[in-house]
C-alpha positions in Angstrom: 30.8 -14.3 -61.8 34.5 -13.7 -60.3 37.6 -11.8 -61.6 41.3 -13.5 -61.6 41.5 -12.8 -57.9 38.4 -14.1 -56.5 36.3 -11.0 -56.1 32.9 -10.8 -57.3 32.4 -8.9 -60.5 28.8 -7.1 -60.4 26.4 -8.4 -63.5 24.8 -6.5 -66.0 20.9 -5.8 -64.6 18.5 -6.9 -67.2 15.7 -4.6 -67.1 18.0 -1.2 -66.7 20.6 -2.7 -69.2 23.6 -1.1 -66.7 26.3 -2.7 -64.7 25.1 -1.7 -60.8 28.7 -1.9 -60.0 29.9 0.1 -62.8 32.3 -1.4 -65.4 34.9 0.9 -65.7 34.5 3.1 -62.6 33.5 1.0 -58.9 31.0 3.3 -57.0 31.1 2.7 -53.8 28.5 3.1 -50.9 29.8 5.5 -48.0 30.3 2.8 -45.6 32.3 0.8 -48.2 34.6 4.2 -48.6 34.3 4.1 -45.1 35.9 1.0 -44.7 38.7 2.0 -46.4 39.7 5.4 -44.2 42.5 3.3 -42.4 43.8 5.8 -40.4 40.4 5.2 -38.4 40.9 2.2 -36.8 44.3 3.4 -35.0 44.3 7.2 -34.4 41.8 7.5 -31.6 43.0 4.7 -29.6 46.5 5.7 -29.9 45.3 9.3 -29.4 44.0 8.4 -26.2 46.6 6.1 -25.0 49.1 8.8 -25.6 47.2 11.5 -24.0 46.7 9.2 -21.3 50.4 7.9 -20.6 48.7 4.3 -20.4 47.7 1.9 -23.0 44.9 0.0 -21.2 42.4 3.1 -22.1 43.3 2.9 -25.7 43.2 -0.3 -26.7 39.6 -0.5 -24.8 38.5 2.5 -27.2 40.0 0.8 -29.9 38.1 -2.7 -29.4 34.9 -0.9 -29.2 35.1 1.4 -31.8 36.7 -1.0 -34.7 34.2 -3.9 -33.2 31.9 -1.7 -34.0 32.8 -0.4 -37.4 33.8 -3.8 -38.2 29.9 -4.8 -37.7 28.8 -2.0 -39.8 31.1 -3.2 -42.7 30.3 -6.6 -42.6 26.6 -5.8 -42.9 27.4 -3.8 -45.8 29.4 -6.3 -47.3 26.3 -8.7 -46.8 23.8 -6.1 -48.3 26.1 -5.5 -51.3 27.0 -9.0 -51.9 23.2 -9.7 -52.3 22.4 -7.0 -54.3 25.9 -8.3 -56.5 27.7 -4.8 -56.3 31.0 -4.1 -55.6 31.9 -5.3 -52.3 34.6 -4.1 -49.6 37.4 -5.9 -50.4 39.0 -8.6 -48.1 42.0 -7.5 -47.2 40.1 -4.5 -46.0 38.2 -6.4 -43.7 41.1 -8.3 -42.4 43.1 -4.8 -41.6 39.7 -3.7 -39.4 39.9 -7.2 -37.7 43.9 -7.0 -36.8 43.7 -3.8 -35.3 41.0 -5.0 -32.4 37.9 -5.3 -34.3 38.0 -9.3 -35.0 35.4 -9.3 -31.7 33.1 -7.4 -34.2 34.0 -9.6 -36.7 33.1 -12.5 -35.1 29.7 -11.5 -34.1 28.7 -10.4 -37.0 29.8 -13.3 -38.5 27.3 -15.4 -36.6 24.5 -12.4 -36.6 24.9 -11.8 -40.7 25.7 -15.1 -41.6 28.5 -13.8 -43.6 31.9 -15.1 -44.2 32.0 -17.7 -41.9 31.9 -20.7 -44.2 35.0 -19.5 -47.2 37.8 -21.2 -45.3 40.5 -19.3 -46.9 38.8 -16.0 -45.1 38.3 -17.9 -41.8 42.3 -18.9 -41.6 43.2 -15.3 -42.4 40.7 -14.5 -39.6 41.8 -16.5 -37.2 45.7 -15.4 -38.2 44.4 -11.5 -37.4 42.9 -12.2 -34.1 46.5 -14.3 -32.9 48.8 -11.4 -34.3 46.0 -8.9 -32.4 46.0 -11.0 -29.1 49.9 -11.4 -29.0 50.3 -7.4 -30.1 47.9 -6.7 -27.4 50.2 -8.9 -24.5 53.7 -7.5 -25.8 52.5 -3.9 -25.4 50.7 -4.7 -21.8 53.6 -6.7 -20.5 56.7 -5.9 -22.4 59.1 -7.6 -19.9 57.2 -10.9 -20.3 57.4 -10.4 -23.9 61.0 -9.8 -24.4 62.1 -12.7 -21.9 59.8 -15.1 -24.1 61.2 -13.8 -27.8 64.8 -14.3 -26.0 63.5 -18.0 -25.0 62.6 -18.7 -28.3 65.7 -17.6 -30.2 67.6 -18.9 -27.6 66.0 -22.4 -28.4 66.4 -21.4 -32.5 70.3 -20.8 -31.9 70.3 -24.2 -30.6 68.8 -26.0 -33.5 
């Protein structure tokens, strides 16, 4: 069963007579709560980049850490879906994908067979990948990025 926003609503467990997700209060697992702790996505990589005064090590750490966490989140979301419990919101999964977790998400989609058939999810997933890659290219090559933006603005002005 789903609500107006398309989220899965837990159904009552016939044997115990209780709602596994909690009717009024969401009972989230540790991993589901960890997914909502968004500063973890940016602080380690940003801190390392600032400390070393170069973006590359921080980006590498962000990709590694966030991809591993995204695999964990996908696995937990799949488990919660199978048990019909409160799930990790798609927006949260997309947030982690946007902040360098998309390689782990891509792996987890194939490994867990989770989310990869849902077209609306996959469209936003690939948009997150494009925005992430474009942002990283802008960070690593700021001069070239500025030239591309200026050329794009010049084309728009001519139109």
